[in-house]
C-alpha positions in Angstrom: 167.8 -155.1 22.3 166.1 -154.0 19.0 167.9 -151.4 17.1 166.9 -148.4 14.9 167.2 -150.0 12.0 165.4 -153.3 13.3 162.5 -151.2 14.1 162.2 -150.0 10.8 162.4 -153.0 9.0 159.7 -154.1 11.5 157.4 -151.0 10.6 157.8 -151.7 6.5 157.5 -155.7 7.5 154.1 -154.5 8.9 153.3 -152.3 6.2 153.7 -154.8 3.5 151.5 -157.2 5.6 148.6 -155.2 5.9 148.6 -154.5 2.0 146.1 -156.3 0.1 146.4 -158.3 -3.0 147.2 -156.0 -5.7 147.1 -158.8 -8.8 143.7 -157.7 -10.2 144.7 -154.3 -10.3 144.2 -152.5 -13.8 146.8 -149.8 -14.0 149.7 -148.3 -11.7 149.7 -144.5 -11.2 153.8 -142.9 -11.1 153.7 -139.9 -8.5 156.9 -138.1 -8.4 157.4 -135.4 -5.6 160.2 -132.7 -6.2 162.2 -129.7 -4.4 162.9 -127.9 -7.3 164.7 -125.2 -5.3 163.6 -121.7 -5.5 161.4 -122.2 -8.7 161.1 -118.2 -9.8 164.6 -117.2 -8.5 167.2 -118.4 -10.7 167.6 -117.7 -14.5 169.8 -120.6 -14.6 167.0 -123.0 -14.1 167.1 -125.8 -16.7 163.1 -126.3 -17.0 163.4 -127.9 -20.1 165.9 -130.8 -18.9 163.7 -131.1 -15.7 160.7 -131.3 -17.2 162.1 -134.2 -19.7 163.1 -136.1 -16.8 160.1 -136.7 -14.7 157.8 -136.3 -17.8 157.0 -140.2 -17.5 155.1 -139.7 -14.3 151.3 -139.5 -14.2 151.5 -136.8 -11.0 154.1 -134.7 -10.1 154.3 -132.4 -6.9 156.2 -129.9 -6.5 157.7 -127.8 -3.6 159.6 -124.5 -3.0 158.0 -122.3 -5.9 158.4 -118.6 -5.0 156.7 -117.0 -7.4 153.1 -117.6 -9.6 153.6 -118.3 -13.5 150.7 -116.5 -14.6 148.3 -113.0 -14.0 145.8 -113.6 -11.9 144.7 -112.5 -8.3 145.0 -113.3 -4.8 141.9 -114.1 -2.9 141.7 -111.1 -1.4 141.6 -109.2 -4.7 145.3 -107.9 -5.4 147.4 -108.8 -8.2 150.0 -111.7 -8.6 153.6 -110.4 -9.6 153.6 -113.4 -12.5 157.4 -114.5 -12.6 158.6 -115.5 -16.4 161.2 -118.2 -14.8 158.8 -119.8 -13.1 156.0 -119.5 -16.3 158.6 -120.9 -18.6 158.6 -124.5 -16.3 154.8 -124.5 -16.3 155.3 -124.0 -19.9 157.3 -126.9 -20.4 155.1 -129.2 -18.3 152.3 -128.2 -20.2 154.1 -129.4 -23.2 154.5 -132.7 -21.7 151.1 -133.0 -21.5 150.4 -131.9 -17.9 147.6 -130.2 -16.2 148.5 -128.2 -13.1 147.0 -127.4 -9.7 148.3 -124.1 -8.3 147.7 -123.1 -4.8 145.3 -120.0 -4.6 148.0 -118.1 -2.7 151.2 -118.6 -1.4 152.8 -119.3 2.7 155.6 -119.0 4.8 156.6 -118.5 8.4 156.7 -114.7 8.3 153.7 -112.4 9.1 153.5 -111.1 5.6 152.5 -113.6 2.3 152.2 -112.2 -1.2 155.9 -111.6 -1.7 157.7 -113.2 -4.5 160.9 -114.0 -2.2 162.2 -117.4 -1.1 160.6 -117.3 2.0 157.1 -117.9 0.8 156.1 -120.9 -0.9 153.5 -121.8 -3.3 152.2 -125.3 -3.7 151.7 -127.1 -7.5 151.0 -130.4 -8.5 151.4 -131.3 -12.2 149.0 -134.0 -13.5 148.0 -136.0 -16.7 144.6 -135.8 -17.7 144.3 -139.0 -19.4 145.3 -140.6 -16.0 143.5 -138.8 -13.4 141.2 -136.0 -12.6 141.7 -133.2 -10.3 138.6 -133.3 -8.3 137.0 -130.3 -5.9 134.2 -132.9 -4.2 137.2 -134.3 -1.6 138.8 -132.1 1.0 141.0 -129.9 -0.8 143.1 -126.9 -0.4 145.4 -125.0 2.6 144.9 -127.2 5.4 144.8 -123.9 8.1 143.3 -120.7 7.4 146.5 -118.4 8.4 148.8 -118.7 5.8 151.4 -116.3 7.4 153.3 -117.2 10.4 150.8 -120.4 11.2 151.5 -121.4 14.8 151.4 -124.8 13.6 152.9 -124.6 10.1 156.4 -123.3 8.6 154.3 -123.0 5.4 150.2 -124.2 5.8 150.5 -127.5 3.6 147.7 -127.9 0.3 145.9 -130.8 0.1 145.3 -132.2 -3.6 142.4 -134.4 -4.2 142.6 -136.9 -7.2 140.0 -139.6 -8.8 140.7 -142.0 -11.5 139.7 -145.1 -12.7 136.3 -144.6 -13.8 135.9 -143.6 -10.0 137.2 -146.4 -8.5 140.2 -144.9 -7.0 140.4 -141.4 -5.2 143.2 -140.2 -2.6 144.1 -136.7 -1.3 148.0 -135.6 -1.6 148.9 -133.3 1.0 152.3 -131.4 0.0 154.9 -130.5 2.6 157.6 -128.5 2.9 158.4 -128.9 6.7 160.9 -126.9 9.3 164.3 -127.2 7.9 166.0 -126.6 11.2 168.8 -129.2 11.9 168.8 -129.3 15.9 166.3 -130.5 18.6 163.9 -127.2 17.9 163.7 -128.3 14.2 163.3 -131.7 15.1 159.9 -130.6 17.6 158.8 -128.8 15.3 158.5 -131.3 12.5 156.7 -133.7 14.6 154.5 -131.1 15.9 153.6 -130.1 12.1 153.1 -134.1 11.1 150.7 -134.1 14.3 149.2 -131.0 13.0 148.4 -132.5 10.1 147.1 -136.1 11.3 144.5 -133.8 13.5 143.1 -132.1 10.0 143.3 -135.6 8.5 141.0 -137.0 11.2 138.6 -134.2 10.9 138.2 -135.2 7.0 138.5 -138.8 7.1 134.4 -138.9 6.9 134.8 -138.3 3.3 138.1 -139.8 2.4 140.4 -142.3 4.0 143.1 -141.9 1.4 145.7 -139.1 2.4 149.4 -139.1 1.6 151.7 -136.8 3.0 154.4 -136.2 1.0 157.3 -133.8 0.3 160.5 -132.2 1.9 160.2 -133.1 5.3 163.8 -132.1 6.1 163.9 -135.4 8.3 167.6 -135.7 9.5 168.5 -139.5 10.3 166.5 -142.9 10.9 166.0 -141.8 14.9 164.1 -139.0 13.7 162.3 -140.4 11.2 161.5 -143.0 14.2 160.4 -140.3 16.6 158.3 -138.0 14.1 156.0 -140.7 12.3 152.9 -140.4 13.4 150.8 -143.5 15.3 149.0 -145.2 12.3 151.5 -143.9 9.4 154.6 -145.6 7.5 157.2 -143.7 5.4 158.2 -145.0 2.0 161.6 -144.1 2.6 162.0 -146.1 5.3 165.2 -147.1 4.9 166.1 -142.9 4.7 167.6 -143.3 1.4 169.3 -139.8 1.0 167.6 -137.5 -1.3 169.6 -134.4 -1.4 172.6 -133.6 -3.9 175.2 -132.9 -1.4 178.0 -135.6 -1.8 179.2 -134.1 1.9 176.4 -134.2 3.8 173.5 -137.0 2.5 170.6 -136.4 3.9 167.3 -138.5 3.7 164.9 -135.3 3.7 162.0 -136.4 1.2 159.2 -138.9 2.2 156.1 -139.9 1.7 154.0 -141.1 4.4 150.8 -142.9 4.6 148.5 -145.6 6.4 148.8 -148.9 5.3 145.2 -149.8 7.2 143.4 -147.2 4.3 145.6 -146.7 1.9 146.4 -150.2 0.4 146.6 -149.3 -3.3 150.0 -148.2 -2.5 153.2 -150.3 -3.3 155.2 -149.9 -0.7 158.5 -151.7 -2.3 158.2 -149.1 -5.0 159.9 -146.0 -3.9 163.0 -144.4 -5.3 164.7 -141.4 -6.2 166.1 -140.1 -9.4 169.7 -139.6 -9.6 169.9 -135.8 -11.3 173.6 -135.8 -11.6 173.5 -138.5 -13.7 170.1 -137.9 -15.7 170.8 -134.2 -16.0 174.4 -135.3 -17.2 172.4 -137.5 -20.3 170.3 -134.0 -21.4 173.2 -131.5 -21.0 174.2 -130.6 -24.9 177.9 -129.4 -23.8 179.4 -132.1 -21.3 182.8 -129.9 -20.9 180.2 -127.4 -19.0 178.1 -129.5 -17.1 178.1 -128.3 -13.0 178.3 -132.4 -11.9 181.4 -132.7 -13.9 183.1 -131.8 -11.8 180.6 -131.2 -9.0 179.8 -127.4 -8.3 176.8 -127.7 -5.7 176.2 -123.9 -5.8 176.1 -124.2 -9.5 173.8 -127.3 -9.8 171.2 -126.5 -7.6 170.9 -123.0 -9.4 170.6 -125.1 -12.7 168.7 -128.2 -11.5 168.1 -128.5 -7.7 169.7 -129.6 -4.4 167.2 -132.5 -4.2 166.8 -135.4 -6.1 162.9 -136.3 -7.2 161.6 -139.3 -5.1 158.8 -141.3 -6.8 156.3 -144.3 -6.0 153.6 -146.5 -7.3 150.0 -146.1 -6.7 147.8 -149.0 -7.9 144.2 -148.2 -9.2 142.4 -150.9 -7.5 138.8 -152.1 -8.1 137.6 -152.2 -4.8 138.5 -148.4 -3.0 138.2 -147.6 0.1 136.8 -150.8 1.3 136.5 -149.7 5.1 134.7 -146.9 4.5 
C-alpha cells in the first residue's frame, strides 16, 4: 500500500527527473513569497526589520496588503485612501533597492471593494530592477474581471510577468491567497480555486509556458495537498513544511506550484522558509522586550507576521521554454 508521504516523494522524484541540466545556467533568481499579515492595519509593524530580512531576494511577492501606500485612483476614477503604515513598508523596500508593482485595485469575498479593511486585499511584488524587468507583453493582471465576491475565488489572483537574462528567461508569478476555512468546505473551495487558475493558465499558455502559482494557499496537511494539487503541477513544499508561526498549531499554509514539464528552470530542492522568530530577534534592539522571547503570538504577528517568508530559486537559462 502506497502511503501519502510515499506518493508525495514519488511526485517529487518525477519533478526532479523532468528538470533538465542547469549546469550552463548563468545566474539564479532568488524568489520569496510572504504573507505579511494585514499590512496597513498595525502601527506596531516593524517594516524596517522585515525589509532587511527579505532584502537579499531578487523578487518578493506579498499577500495581505489591506490598504494602498500612495495616492492614486482606482480604475473607475475614484481616489485611493492611502495609508501611511503601508507606505512605510513600501518606502523601506525601495530603500533596499526594490521597485514595486501594485495591483490597480483590491479584491475580496464581499460584494464591495475599494475599502481599507482586512476583508479586502491588494497584490504587490517587489523586484530588483538590475535582475529582472516587469513586462506587459506576457499575461498579467487580475485573472478574472469581477474582483468583488467572485464565484471562483475568495480573492481574485493577480499575475505578475517578468523577463530577465537578456530576454532568455520569462515567467509569470500568480499571487494567491486561497480560502482560509479549515473544514471540508474550505478544502473543496481551495481545490476549485486552483482548478480555476489552471483554466486561466491554459487559456493563456500560447503566450507563455512558465506559470508559477505561489502564496498563502491555506493547505492544512499532506492529504489535502495531494487532493487539491492540479494535474501536471507539483508543489515545492511537497513535504508540507509548516510555514505559520504558531507553536501550537503548525500548518503548511504556503506553497509554490509549478509544472515541471515546462518550468524546468526551477530548482526543486531550493524551497525553504525563514524562521522569523530567530531572524527578527537578530534585528531587535532591546532583547528584553522582544515578543518572541517569551513567545506572544498576538504581539508577534502585529510586529511581524503570522507567516514565515518562503523562498525558492529560479535558474536563468539559455534555452527558455524550448517546447513553446
